[in-house]
mmCIF file of the N, C-alpha and C atoms, coordinates in Angstrom:
data_MODEL
# 
_entry.id   MODEL 
# 
loop_
_atom_site.group_PDB 
_atom_site.id 
_atom_site.type_symbol 
_atom_site.label_atom_id 
_atom_site.label_alt_id 
_atom_site.label_comp_id 
_atom_site.label_asym_id 
_atom_site.label_entity_id 
_atom_site.label_seq_id 
_atom_site.pdbx_PDB_ins_code 
_atom_site.Cartn_x 
_atom_site.Cartn_y 
_atom_site.Cartn_z 
_atom_site.occupancy 
_atom_site.B_iso_or_equiv 
_atom_site.pdbx_formal_charge 
_atom_site.auth_seq_id 
_atom_site.auth_comp_id 
_atom_site.auth_asym_id 
_atom_site.auth_atom_id 
_atom_site.pdbx_PDB_model_num 
ATOM 1   N N  . UNK A 1 1  ? -8.402  5.597   -2.814  1.00 0.00 ? 1  UNK A N  1 
ATOM 2   C CA . UNK A 1 1  ? -7.153  4.879   -2.827  1.00 0.00 ? 1  UNK A CA 1 
ATOM 3   C C  . UNK A 1 1  ? -7.004  4.244   -4.207  1.00 0.00 ? 1  UNK A C  1 
ATOM 4   N N  . UNK A 1 2  ? -5.813  4.351   -4.743  1.00 0.00 ? 2  UNK A N  1 
ATOM 5   C CA . UNK A 1 2  ? -5.530  3.803   -6.062  1.00 0.00 ? 2  UNK A CA 1 
ATOM 6   C C  . UNK A 1 2  ? -4.479  2.702   -5.950  1.00 0.00 ? 2  UNK A C  1 
ATOM 7   N N  . UNK A 1 3  ? -4.783  1.557   -6.529  1.00 0.00 ? 3  UNK A N  1 
ATOM 8   C CA . UNK A 1 3  ? -3.841  0.438   -6.562  1.00 0.00 ? 3  UNK A CA 1 
ATOM 9   C C  . UNK A 1 3  ? -3.723  -0.071  -7.994  1.00 0.00 ? 3  UNK A C  1 
ATOM 10  N N  . UNK A 1 4  ? -2.553  -0.593  -8.360  1.00 0.00 ? 4  UNK A N  1 
ATOM 11  C CA . UNK A 1 4  ? -2.314  -1.096  -9.713  1.00 0.00 ? 4  UNK A CA 1 
ATOM 12  C C  . UNK A 1 4  ? -2.559  -2.604  -9.754  1.00 0.00 ? 4  UNK A C  1 
ATOM 13  N N  . UNK A 1 5  ? -3.826  -2.979  -9.930  1.00 0.00 ? 5  UNK A N  1 
ATOM 14  C CA . UNK A 1 5  ? -4.206  -4.392  -9.940  1.00 0.00 ? 5  UNK A CA 1 
ATOM 15  C C  . UNK A 1 5  ? -3.584  -5.136  -11.119 1.00 0.00 ? 5  UNK A C  1 
ATOM 16  N N  . UNK A 1 6  ? -3.442  -4.460  -12.252 1.00 0.00 ? 6  UNK A N  1 
ATOM 17  C CA . UNK A 1 6  ? -2.864  -5.105  -13.440 1.00 0.00 ? 6  UNK A CA 1 
ATOM 18  C C  . UNK A 1 6  ? -1.414  -5.528  -13.183 1.00 0.00 ? 6  UNK A C  1 
ATOM 19  N N  . UNK A 1 7  ? -0.653  -4.694  -12.471 1.00 0.00 ? 7  UNK A N  1 
ATOM 20  C CA . UNK A 1 7  ? 0.741   -5.042  -12.160 1.00 0.00 ? 7  UNK A CA 1 
ATOM 21  C C  . UNK A 1 7  ? 0.799   -6.243  -11.215 1.00 0.00 ? 7  UNK A C  1 
ATOM 22  N N  . UNK A 1 8  ? -0.106  -6.290  -10.234 1.00 0.00 ? 8  UNK A N  1 
ATOM 23  C CA . UNK A 1 8  ? -0.151  -7.434  -9.325  1.00 0.00 ? 8  UNK A CA 1 
ATOM 24  C C  . UNK A 1 8  ? -0.478  -8.705  -10.094 1.00 0.00 ? 8  UNK A C  1 
ATOM 25  N N  . UNK A 1 9  ? -1.474  -8.641  -10.961 1.00 0.00 ? 9  UNK A N  1 
ATOM 26  C CA . UNK A 1 9  ? -1.865  -9.810  -11.748 1.00 0.00 ? 9  UNK A CA 1 
ATOM 27  C C  . UNK A 1 9  ? -0.706  -10.267 -12.628 1.00 0.00 ? 9  UNK A C  1 
ATOM 28  N N  . UNK A 1 10 ? -0.024  -9.333  -13.260 1.00 0.00 ? 10 UNK A N  1 
ATOM 29  C CA . UNK A 1 10 ? 1.113   -9.666  -14.115 1.00 0.00 ? 10 UNK A CA 1 
ATOM 30  C C  . UNK A 1 10 ? 2.227   -10.338 -13.305 1.00 0.00 ? 10 UNK A C  1 
ATOM 31  N N  . UNK A 1 11 ? 2.489   -9.830  -12.110 1.00 0.00 ? 11 UNK A N  1 
ATOM 32  C CA . UNK A 1 11 ? 3.506   -10.424 -11.251 1.00 0.00 ? 11 UNK A CA 1 
ATOM 33  C C  . UNK A 1 11 ? 3.146   -11.834 -10.828 1.00 0.00 ? 11 UNK A C  1 
ATOM 34  N N  . UNK A 1 12 ? 1.883   -12.050 -10.499 1.00 0.00 ? 12 UNK A N  1 
ATOM 35  C CA . UNK A 1 12 ? 1.436   -13.390 -10.095 1.00 0.00 ? 12 UNK A CA 1 
ATOM 36  C C  . UNK A 1 12 ? 1.545   -14.359 -11.265 1.00 0.00 ? 12 UNK A C  1 
ATOM 37  N N  . UNK A 1 13 ? 1.148   -13.926 -12.458 1.00 0.00 ? 13 UNK A N  1 
ATOM 38  C CA . UNK A 1 13 ? 1.273   -14.787 -13.637 1.00 0.00 ? 13 UNK A CA 1 
ATOM 39  C C  . UNK A 1 13 ? 2.731   -15.144 -13.904 1.00 0.00 ? 13 UNK A C  1 
ATOM 40  N N  . UNK A 1 14 ? 3.637   -14.168 -13.763 1.00 0.00 ? 14 UNK A N  1 
ATOM 41  C CA . UNK A 1 14 ? 5.058   -14.436 -13.968 1.00 0.00 ? 14 UNK A CA 1 
ATOM 42  C C  . UNK A 1 14 ? 5.571   -15.427 -12.926 1.00 0.00 ? 14 UNK A C  1 
ATOM 43  N N  . UNK A 1 15 ? 5.116   -15.282 -11.688 1.00 0.00 ? 15 UNK A N  1 
ATOM 44  C CA . UNK A 1 15 ? 5.509   -16.210 -10.630 1.00 0.00 ? 15 UNK A CA 1 
ATOM 45  C C  . UNK A 1 15 ? 5.035   -17.622 -10.950 1.00 0.00 ? 15 UNK A C  1 
ATOM 46  N N  . UNK A 1 16 ? 3.791   -17.773 -11.353 1.00 0.00 ? 16 UNK A N  1 
ATOM 47  C CA . UNK A 1 16 ? 3.257   -19.094 -11.680 1.00 0.00 ? 16 UNK A CA 1 
ATOM 48  C C  . UNK A 1 16 ? 3.998   -19.723 -12.858 1.00 0.00 ? 16 UNK A C  1 
ATOM 49  N N  . UNK A 1 17 ? 4.308   -18.925 -13.868 1.00 0.00 ? 17 UNK A N  1 
ATOM 50  C CA . UNK A 1 17 ? 5.055   -19.413 -15.023 1.00 0.00 ? 17 UNK A CA 1 
ATOM 51  C C  . UNK A 1 17 ? 6.446   -19.884 -14.598 1.00 0.00 ? 17 UNK A C  1 
ATOM 52  N N  . UNK A 1 18 ? 7.094   -19.093 -13.739 1.00 0.00 ? 18 UNK A N  1 
ATOM 53  C CA . UNK A 1 18 ? 8.408   -19.472 -13.242 1.00 0.00 ? 18 UNK A CA 1 
ATOM 54  C C  . UNK A 1 18 ? 8.342   -20.765 -12.441 1.00 0.00 ? 18 UNK A C  1 
ATOM 55  N N  . UNK A 1 19 ? 7.344   -20.894 -11.584 1.00 0.00 ? 19 UNK A N  1 
ATOM 56  C CA . UNK A 1 19 ? 7.228   -22.100 -10.758 1.00 0.00 ? 19 UNK A CA 1 
ATOM 57  C C  . UNK A 1 19 ? 6.995   -23.344 -11.612 1.00 0.00 ? 19 UNK A C  1 
ATOM 58  N N  . UNK A 1 20 ? 6.227   -23.214 -12.699 1.00 0.00 ? 20 UNK A N  1 
ATOM 59  C CA . UNK A 1 20 ? 5.973   -24.355 -13.582 1.00 0.00 ? 20 UNK A CA 1 
ATOM 60  C C  . UNK A 1 20 ? 7.212   -24.785 -14.345 1.00 0.00 ? 20 UNK A C  1 
ATOM 61  N N  . UNK A 1 21 ? 8.151   -23.858 -14.553 1.00 0.00 ? 21 UNK A N  1 
ATOM 62  C CA . UNK A 1 21 ? 9.354   -24.184 -15.336 1.00 0.00 ? 21 UNK A CA 1 
ATOM 63  C C  . UNK A 1 21 ? 10.445  -24.829 -14.488 1.00 0.00 ? 21 UNK A C  1 
ATOM 64  N N  . UNK A 1 22 ? 10.287  -24.830 -13.189 1.00 0.00 ? 22 UNK A N  1 
ATOM 65  C CA . UNK A 1 22 ? 11.312  -25.391 -12.290 1.00 0.00 ? 22 UNK A CA 1 
ATOM 66  C C  . UNK A 1 22 ? 11.219  -26.911 -12.236 1.00 0.00 ? 22 UNK A C  1 
ATOM 67  N N  . UNK A 1 23 ? 12.374  -27.529 -12.064 1.00 0.00 ? 23 UNK A N  1 
ATOM 68  C CA . UNK A 1 23 ? 12.379  -28.986 -11.903 1.00 0.00 ? 23 UNK A CA 1 
ATOM 69  C C  . UNK A 1 23 ? 12.053  -29.375 -10.462 1.00 0.00 ? 23 UNK A C  1 
ATOM 70  N N  . UNK A 1 24 ? 12.356  -28.476 -9.513  1.00 0.00 ? 24 UNK A N  1 
ATOM 71  C CA . UNK A 1 24 ? 12.004  -28.727 -8.119  1.00 0.00 ? 24 UNK A CA 1 
ATOM 72  C C  . UNK A 1 24 ? 11.164  -27.559 -7.621  1.00 0.00 ? 24 UNK A C  1 
ATOM 73  N N  . UNK A 1 25 ? 9.971   -27.857 -7.183  1.00 0.00 ? 25 UNK A N  1 
ATOM 74  C CA . UNK A 1 25 ? 9.045   -26.829 -6.709  1.00 0.00 ? 25 UNK A CA 1 
ATOM 75  C C  . UNK A 1 25 ? 9.344   -26.530 -5.247  1.00 0.00 ? 25 UNK A C  1 
ATOM 76  N N  . UNK A 1 26 ? 9.382   -25.249 -4.914  1.00 0.00 ? 26 UNK A N  1 
ATOM 77  C CA . UNK A 1 26 ? 9.625   -24.830 -3.540  1.00 0.00 ? 26 UNK A CA 1 
ATOM 78  C C  . UNK A 1 26 ? 8.437   -24.001 -3.055  1.00 0.00 ? 26 UNK A C  1 
ATOM 79  N N  . UNK A 1 27 ? 7.675   -24.575 -2.129  1.00 0.00 ? 27 UNK A N  1 
ATOM 80  C CA . UNK A 1 27 ? 6.546   -23.835 -1.557  1.00 0.00 ? 27 UNK A CA 1 
ATOM 81  C C  . UNK A 1 27 ? 7.039   -22.576 -0.851  1.00 0.00 ? 27 UNK A C  1 
ATOM 82  N N  . UNK A 1 28 ? 8.210   -22.656 -0.251  1.00 0.00 ? 28 UNK A N  1 
ATOM 83  C CA . UNK A 1 28 ? 8.779   -21.511 0.456   1.00 0.00 ? 28 UNK A CA 1 
ATOM 84  C C  . UNK A 1 28 ? 9.096   -20.369 -0.515  1.00 0.00 ? 28 UNK A C  1 
ATOM 85  N N  . UNK A 1 29 ? 9.701   -20.695 -1.669  1.00 0.00 ? 29 UNK A N  1 
ATOM 86  C CA . UNK A 1 29 ? 9.986   -19.672 -2.683  1.00 0.00 ? 29 UNK A CA 1 
ATOM 87  C C  . UNK A 1 29 ? 8.699   -19.052 -3.194  1.00 0.00 ? 29 UNK A C  1 
ATOM 88  N N  . UNK A 1 30 ? 7.708   -19.889 -3.468  1.00 0.00 ? 30 UNK A N  1 
ATOM 89  C CA . UNK A 1 30 ? 6.424   -19.396 -3.963  1.00 0.00 ? 30 UNK A CA 1 
ATOM 90  C C  . UNK A 1 30 ? 5.800   -18.443 -2.949  1.00 0.00 ? 30 UNK A C  1 
ATOM 91  N N  . UNK A 1 31 ? 5.735   -18.871 -1.683  1.00 0.00 ? 31 UNK A N  1 
ATOM 92  C CA . UNK A 1 31 ? 5.107   -18.050 -0.641  1.00 0.00 ? 31 UNK A CA 1 
ATOM 93  C C  . UNK A 1 31 ? 5.862   -16.735 -0.451  1.00 0.00 ? 31 UNK A C  1 
ATOM 94  N N  . UNK A 1 32 ? 7.186   -16.788 -0.459  1.00 0.00 ? 32 UNK A N  1 
ATOM 95  C CA . UNK A 1 32 ? 7.986   -15.578 -0.282  1.00 0.00 ? 32 UNK A CA 1 
ATOM 96  C C  . UNK A 1 32 ? 7.791   -14.584 -1.410  1.00 0.00 ? 32 UNK A C  1 
ATOM 97  N N  . UNK A 1 33 ? 7.809   -15.087 -2.635  1.00 0.00 ? 33 UNK A N  1 
ATOM 98  C CA . UNK A 1 33 ? 7.635   -14.198 -3.792  1.00 0.00 ? 33 UNK A CA 1 
ATOM 99  C C  . UNK A 1 33 ? 6.221   -13.636 -3.837  1.00 0.00 ? 33 UNK A C  1 
ATOM 100 N N  . UNK A 1 34 ? 5.223   -14.460 -3.548  1.00 0.00 ? 34 UNK A N  1 
ATOM 101 C CA . UNK A 1 34 ? 3.845   -13.977 -3.527  1.00 0.00 ? 34 UNK A CA 1 
ATOM 102 C C  . UNK A 1 34 ? 3.670   -12.912 -2.439  1.00 0.00 ? 34 UNK A C  1 
ATOM 103 N N  . UNK A 1 35 ? 4.258   -13.129 -1.274  1.00 0.00 ? 35 UNK A N  1 
ATOM 104 C CA . UNK A 1 35 ? 4.182   -12.133 -0.197  1.00 0.00 ? 35 UNK A CA 1 
ATOM 105 C C  . UNK A 1 35 ? 4.836   -10.823 -0.628  1.00 0.00 ? 35 UNK A C  1 
ATOM 106 N N  . UNK A 1 36 ? 5.967   -10.902 -1.329  1.00 0.00 ? 36 UNK A N  1 
ATOM 107 C CA . UNK A 1 36 ? 6.628   -9.692  -1.832  1.00 0.00 ? 36 UNK A CA 1 
ATOM 108 C C  . UNK A 1 36 ? 5.745   -8.955  -2.833  1.00 0.00 ? 36 UNK A C  1 
ATOM 109 N N  . UNK A 1 37 ? 5.097   -9.700  -3.720  1.00 0.00 ? 37 UNK A N  1 
ATOM 110 C CA . UNK A 1 37 ? 4.202   -9.079  -4.706  1.00 0.00 ? 37 UNK A CA 1 
ATOM 111 C C  . UNK A 1 37 ? 3.047   -8.352  -4.014  1.00 0.00 ? 37 UNK A C  1 
ATOM 112 N N  . UNK A 1 38 ? 2.454   -8.988  -3.017  1.00 0.00 ? 38 UNK A N  1 
ATOM 113 C CA . UNK A 1 38 ? 1.330   -8.376  -2.298  1.00 0.00 ? 38 UNK A CA 1 
ATOM 114 C C  . UNK A 1 38 ? 1.807   -7.161  -1.512  1.00 0.00 ? 38 UNK A C  1 
ATOM 115 N N  . UNK A 1 39 ? 2.973   -7.261  -0.869  1.00 0.00 ? 39 UNK A N  1 
ATOM 116 C CA . UNK A 1 39 ? 3.528   -6.142  -0.116  1.00 0.00 ? 39 UNK A CA 1 
ATOM 117 C C  . UNK A 1 39 ? 3.755   -4.935  -1.032  1.00 0.00 ? 39 UNK A C  1 
ATOM 118 N N  . UNK A 1 40 ? 4.358   -5.179  -2.195  1.00 0.00 ? 40 UNK A N  1 
ATOM 119 C CA . UNK A 1 40 ? 4.603   -4.113  -3.162  1.00 0.00 ? 40 UNK A CA 1 
ATOM 120 C C  . UNK A 1 40 ? 3.287   -3.508  -3.632  1.00 0.00 ? 40 UNK A C  1 
ATOM 121 N N  . UNK A 1 41 ? 2.296   -4.339  -3.876  1.00 0.00 ? 41 UNK A N  1 
ATOM 122 C CA . UNK A 1 41 ? 0.979   -3.883  -4.317  1.00 0.00 ? 41 UNK A CA 1 
ATOM 123 C C  . UNK A 1 41 ? 0.351   -2.952  -3.282  1.00 0.00 ? 41 UNK A C  1 
ATOM 124 N N  . UNK A 1 42 ? 0.356   -3.359  -2.027  1.00 0.00 ? 42 UNK A N  1 
ATOM 125 C CA . UNK A 1 42 ? -0.253  -2.549  -0.970  1.00 0.00 ? 42 UNK A CA 1 
ATOM 126 C C  . UNK A 1 42 ? 0.513   -1.243  -0.774  1.00 0.00 ? 42 UNK A C  1 
ATOM 127 N N  . UNK A 1 43 ? 1.839   -1.322  -0.778  1.00 0.00 ? 43 UNK A N  1 
ATOM 128 C CA . UNK A 1 43 ? 2.646   -0.111  -0.568  1.00 0.00 ? 43 UNK A CA 1 
ATOM 129 C C  . UNK A 1 43 ? 2.571   0.856   -1.745  1.00 0.00 ? 43 UNK A C  1 
ATOM 130 N N  . UNK A 1 44 ? 2.103   0.403   -2.895  1.00 0.00 ? 44 UNK A N  1 
ATOM 131 C CA . UNK A 1 44 ? 1.995   1.292   -4.044  1.00 0.00 ? 44 UNK A CA 1 
ATOM 132 C C  . UNK A 1 44 ? 0.739   2.158   -3.988  1.00 0.00 ? 44 UNK A C  1 
ATOM 133 N N  . UNK A 1 45 ? -0.074  1.965   -2.978  1.00 0.00 ? 45 UNK A N  1 
ATOM 134 C CA . UNK A 1 45 ? -1.331  2.713   -2.866  1.00 0.00 ? 45 UNK A CA 1 
ATOM 135 C C  . UNK A 1 45 ? -1.075  4.209   -2.711  1.00 0.00 ? 45 UNK A C  1 
ATOM 136 N N  . UNK A 1 46 ? -1.917  4.986   -3.341  1.00 0.00 ? 46 UNK A N  1 
ATOM 137 C CA . UNK A 1 46 ? -1.951  6.427   -3.133  1.00 0.00 ? 46 UNK A CA 1 
ATOM 138 C C  . UNK A 1 46 ? -3.249  6.727   -2.402  1.00 0.00 ? 46 UNK A C  1 
ATOM 139 N N  . UNK A 1 47 ? -3.132  7.319   -1.229  1.00 0.00 ? 47 UNK A N  1 
ATOM 140 C CA . UNK A 1 47 ? -4.299  7.615   -0.412  1.00 0.00 ? 47 UNK A CA 1 
ATOM 141 C C  . UNK A 1 47 ? -4.445  9.126   -0.334  1.00 0.00 ? 47 UNK A C  1 
ATOM 142 N N  . UNK A 1 48 ? -5.574  9.647   -0.780  1.00 0.00 ? 48 UNK A N  1 
ATOM 143 C CA . UNK A 1 48 ? -5.819  11.075  -0.726  1.00 0.00 ? 48 UNK A CA 1 
ATOM 144 C C  . UNK A 1 48 ? -6.720  11.379  0.465   1.00 0.00 ? 48 UNK A C  1 
ATOM 145 N N  . UNK A 1 49 ? -6.268  12.289  1.297   1.00 0.00 ? 49 UNK A N  1 
ATOM 146 C CA . UNK A 1 49 ? -7.015  12.687  2.482   1.00 0.00 ? 49 UNK A CA 1 
ATOM 147 C C  . UNK A 1 49 ? -7.651  14.040  2.188   1.00 0.00 ? 49 UNK A C  1 
ATOM 148 N N  . UNK A 1 50 ? -8.951  14.112  2.340   1.00 0.00 ? 50 UNK A N  1 
ATOM 149 C CA . UNK A 1 50 ? -9.694  15.322  1.981   1.00 0.00 ? 50 UNK A CA 1 
ATOM 150 C C  . UNK A 1 50 ? -9.393  16.479  2.922   1.00 0.00 ? 50 UNK A C  1 
ATOM 151 N N  . UNK A 1 51 ? -9.598  17.688  2.429   1.00 0.00 ? 51 UNK A N  1 
ATOM 152 C CA . UNK A 1 51 ? -9.515  18.879  3.274   1.00 0.00 ? 51 UNK A CA 1 
ATOM 153 C C  . UNK A 1 51 ? -10.753 18.932  4.167   1.00 0.00 ? 51 UNK A C  1 
ATOM 154 N N  . UNK A 1 52 ? -10.677 19.705  5.245   1.00 0.00 ? 52 UNK A N  1 
ATOM 155 C CA . UNK A 1 52 ? -11.827 19.905  6.114   1.00 0.00 ? 52 UNK A CA 1 
ATOM 156 C C  . UNK A 1 52 ? -11.947 18.924  7.253   1.00 0.00 ? 52 UNK A C  1 
ATOM 157 N N  . UNK A 1 53 ? -10.908 18.135  7.513   1.00 0.00 ? 53 UNK A N  1 
ATOM 158 C CA . UNK A 1 53 ? -10.933 17.178  8.624   1.00 0.00 ? 53 UNK A CA 1 
ATOM 159 C C  . UNK A 1 53 ? -10.675 17.960  9.922   1.00 0.00 ? 53 UNK A C  1 
ATOM 160 N N  . UNK A 1 54 ? -11.527 17.789  10.944  1.00 0.00 ? 54 UNK A N  1 
ATOM 161 C CA . UNK A 1 54 ? -11.324 18.517  12.201  1.00 0.00 ? 54 UNK A CA 1 
ATOM 162 C C  . UNK A 1 54 ? -10.010 18.125  12.876  1.00 0.00 ? 54 UNK A C  1 
ATOM 163 N N  . UNK A 1 55 ? -9.310  19.128  13.390  1.00 0.00 ? 55 UNK A N  1 
ATOM 164 C CA . UNK A 1 55 ? -8.067  18.902  14.124  1.00 0.00 ? 55 UNK A CA 1 
ATOM 165 C C  . UNK A 1 55 ? -8.063  19.777  15.372  1.00 0.00 ? 55 UNK A C  1 
ATOM 166 N N  . UNK A 1 56 ? -7.289  19.375  16.374  1.00 0.00 ? 56 UNK A N  1 
ATOM 167 C CA . UNK A 1 56 ? -7.130  20.200  17.570  1.00 0.00 ? 56 UNK A CA 1 
ATOM 168 C C  . UNK A 1 56 ? -5.759  19.942  18.170  1.00 0.00 ? 56 UNK A C  1 
ATOM 169 N N  . UNK A 1 57 ? -5.287  20.915  18.924  1.00 0.00 ? 57 UNK A N  1 
ATOM 170 C CA . UNK A 1 57 ? -4.035  20.756  19.640  1.00 0.00 ? 57 UNK A CA 1 
ATOM 171 C C  . UNK A 1 57 ? -4.342  20.692  21.124  1.00 0.00 ? 57 UNK A C  1 
ATOM 172 N N  . UNK A 1 58 ? -3.480  20.060  21.873  1.00 0.00 ? 58 UNK A N  1 
ATOM 173 C CA . UNK A 1 58 ? -3.675  19.938  23.313  1.00 0.00 ? 58 UNK A CA 1 
ATOM 174 C C  . UNK A 1 58 ? -2.766  20.925  24.030  1.00 0.00 ? 58 UNK A C  1 
ATOM 175 N N  . UNK A 1 59 ? -3.114  21.209  25.243  1.00 0.00 ? 59 UNK A N  1 
ATOM 176 C CA . UNK A 1 59 ? -2.244  22.065  26.037  1.00 0.00 ? 59 UNK A CA 1 
ATOM 177 C C  . UNK A 1 59 ? -2.979  23.241  26.630  1.00 0.00 ? 59 UNK A C  1 
ATOM 178 N N  . UNK A 1 60 ? -2.221  24.190  27.055  1.00 0.00 ? 60 UNK A N  1 
ATOM 179 C CA . UNK A 1 60 ? -2.763  25.363  27.744  1.00 0.00 ? 60 UNK A CA 1 
ATOM 180 C C  . UNK A 1 60 ? -3.365  26.386  26.810  1.00 0.00 ? 60 UNK A C  1 
ATOM 181 N N  . UNK A 1 61 ? -2.980  27.628  26.997  1.00 0.00 ? 61 UNK A N  1 
ATOM 182 C CA . UNK A 1 61 ? -3.589  28.738  26.259  1.00 0.00 ? 61 UNK A CA 1 
ATOM 183 C C  . UNK A 1 61 ? -3.410  28.660  24.744  1.00 0.00 ? 61 UNK A C  1 
ATOM 184 N N  . UNK A 1 62 ? -2.470  27.835  24.294  1.00 0.00 ? 62 UNK A N  1 
ATOM 185 C CA . UNK A 1 62 ? -2.237  27.756  22.850  1.00 0.00 ? 62 UNK A CA 1 
ATOM 186 C C  . UNK A 1 62 ? -3.074  26.669  22.180  1.00 0.00 ? 62 UNK A C  1 
ATOM 187 N N  . UNK A 1 63 ? -3.900  25.962  22.956  1.00 0.00 ? 63 UNK A N  1 
ATOM 188 C CA . UNK A 1 63 ? -4.734  24.913  22.368  1.00 0.00 ? 63 UNK A CA 1 
ATOM 189 C C  . UNK A 1 63 ? -5.701  25.541  21.373  1.00 0.00 ? 63 UNK A C  1 
ATOM 190 N N  . UNK A 1 64 ? -5.753  24.955  20.197  1.00 0.00 ? 64 UNK A N  1 
ATOM 191 C CA . UNK A 1 64 ? -6.592  25.487  19.122  1.00 0.00 ? 64 UNK A CA 1 
ATOM 192 C C  . UNK A 1 64 ? -7.400  24.366  18.481  1.00 0.00 ? 64 UNK A C  1 
ATOM 193 N N  . UNK A 1 65 ? -8.481  24.724  17.839  1.00 0.00 ? 65 UNK A N  1 
ATOM 194 C CA . UNK A 1 65 ? -9.234  23.773  17.031  1.00 0.00 ? 65 UNK A CA 1 
ATOM 195 C C  . UNK A 1 65 ? -9.410  24.373  15.650  1.00 0.00 ? 65 UNK A C  1 
ATOM 196 N N  . UNK A 1 66 ? -9.672  23.522  14.682  1.00 0.00 ? 66 UNK A N  1 
ATOM 197 C CA . UNK A 1 66 ? -9.871  23.987  13.320  1.00 0.00 ? 66 UNK A CA 1 
ATOM 198 C C  . UNK A 1 66 ? -10.051 22.801  12.401  1.00 0.00 ? 66 UNK A C  1 
ATOM 199 N N  . UNK A 1 67 ? -9.794  23.018  11.130  1.00 0.00 ? 67 UNK A N  1 
ATOM 200 C CA . UNK A 1 67 ? -9.890  21.942  10.145  1.00 0.00 ? 67 UNK A CA 1 
ATOM 201 C C  . UNK A 1 67 ? -8.683  22.020  9.218   1.00 0.00 ? 67 UNK A C  1 
ATOM 202 N N  . UNK A 1 68 ? -8.396  20.889  8.566   1.00 0.00 ? 68 UNK A N  1 
ATOM 203 C CA . UNK A 1 68 ? -7.332  20.906  7.565   1.00 0.00 ? 68 UNK A CA 1 
ATOM 204 C C  . UNK A 1 68 ? -7.771  21.811  6.424   1.00 0.00 ? 68 UNK A C  1 
ATOM 205 N N  . UNK A 1 69 ? -6.813  22.441  5.767   1.00 0.00 ? 69 UNK A N  1 
ATOM 206 C CA . UNK A 1 69 ? -7.156  23.421  4.741   1.00 0.00 ? 69 UNK A CA 1 
ATOM 207 C C  . UNK A 1 69 ? -6.930  22.946  3.321   1.00 0.00 ? 69 UNK A C  1 
ATOM 208 N N  . UNK A 1 70 ? -6.268  21.797  3.163   1.00 0.00 ? 70 UNK A N  1 
ATOM 209 C CA . UNK A 1 70 ? -5.987  21.301  1.815   1.00 0.00 ? 70 UNK A CA 1 
ATOM 210 C C  . UNK A 1 70 ? -5.935  19.775  1.846   1.00 0.00 ? 70 UNK A C  1 
ATOM 211 N N  . UNK A 1 71 ? -6.185  19.155  0.705   1.00 0.00 ? 71 UNK A N  1 
ATOM 212 C CA . UNK A 1 71 ? -6.039  17.694  0.659   1.00 0.00 ? 71 UNK A CA 1 
ATOM 213 C C  . UNK A 1 71 ? -4.569  17.300  0.830   1.00 0.00 ? 71 UNK A C  1 
ATOM 214 N N  . UNK A 1 72 ? -4.345  16.082  1.269   1.00 0.00 ? 72 UNK A N  1 
ATOM 215 C CA . UNK A 1 72 ? -2.978  15.577  1.442   1.00 0.00 ? 72 UNK A CA 1 
ATOM 216 C C  . UNK A 1 72 ? -2.905  14.184  0.838   1.00 0.00 ? 72 UNK A C  1 
ATOM 217 N N  . UNK A 1 73 ? -1.706  13.764  0.521   1.00 0.00 ? 73 UNK A N  1 
ATOM 218 C CA . UNK A 1 73 ? -1.480  12.431  -0.020  1.00 0.00 ? 73 UNK A CA 1 
ATOM 219 C C  . UNK A 1 73 ? -0.653  11.664  0.997   1.00 0.00 ? 73 UNK A C  1 
ATOM 220 N N  . UNK A 1 74 ? -1.094  10.443  1.327   1.00 0.00 ? 74 UNK A N  1 
ATOM 221 C CA . UNK A 1 74 ? -0.400  9.608   2.311   1.00 0.00 ? 74 UNK A CA 1 
ATOM 222 C C  . UNK A 1 74 ? 0.159   8.362   1.634   1.00 0.00 ? 74 UNK A C  1 
ATOM 223 N N  . UNK A 1 75 ? 1.181   7.789   2.248   1.00 0.00 ? 75 UNK A N  1 
ATOM 224 C CA . UNK A 1 75 ? 1.759   6.540   1.756   1.00 0.00 ? 75 UNK A CA 1 
ATOM 225 C C  . UNK A 1 75 ? 1.719   5.502   2.883   1.00 0.00 ? 75 UNK A C  1 
ATOM 226 N N  . UNK A 1 76 ? 1.736   4.247   2.515   1.00 0.00 ? 76 UNK A N  1 
ATOM 227 C CA . UNK A 1 76 ? 1.771   3.151   3.477   1.00 0.00 ? 76 UNK A CA 1 
ATOM 228 C C  . UNK A 1 76 ? 3.226   2.725   3.609   1.00 0.00 ? 76 UNK A C  1 
ATOM 229 N N  . UNK A 1 77 ? 3.710   2.648   4.834   1.00 0.00 ? 77 UNK A N  1 
ATOM 230 C CA . UNK A 1 77 ? 5.110   2.283   5.048   1.00 0.00 ? 77 UNK A CA 1 
ATOM 231 C C  . UNK A 1 77 ? 5.234   0.998   5.790   1.00 0.00 ? 77 UNK A C  1 
# 
């Protein structure tokens, strides 16, 4: 799994800088923006699933078993 830690760190630093420049601090704004940064960070993950994972189908005469034949890339939604 690949994540862009540098982008998350940069976003957090920008958030902290913005919060320090405000005349009125809002814990709610801080928490909301930080949650958005973390959500974006997690959703940016690239997950590679290896080939050769056992699979099977259910049912009658058409039920089959085997393995995946190629790697796949998954996303977090």
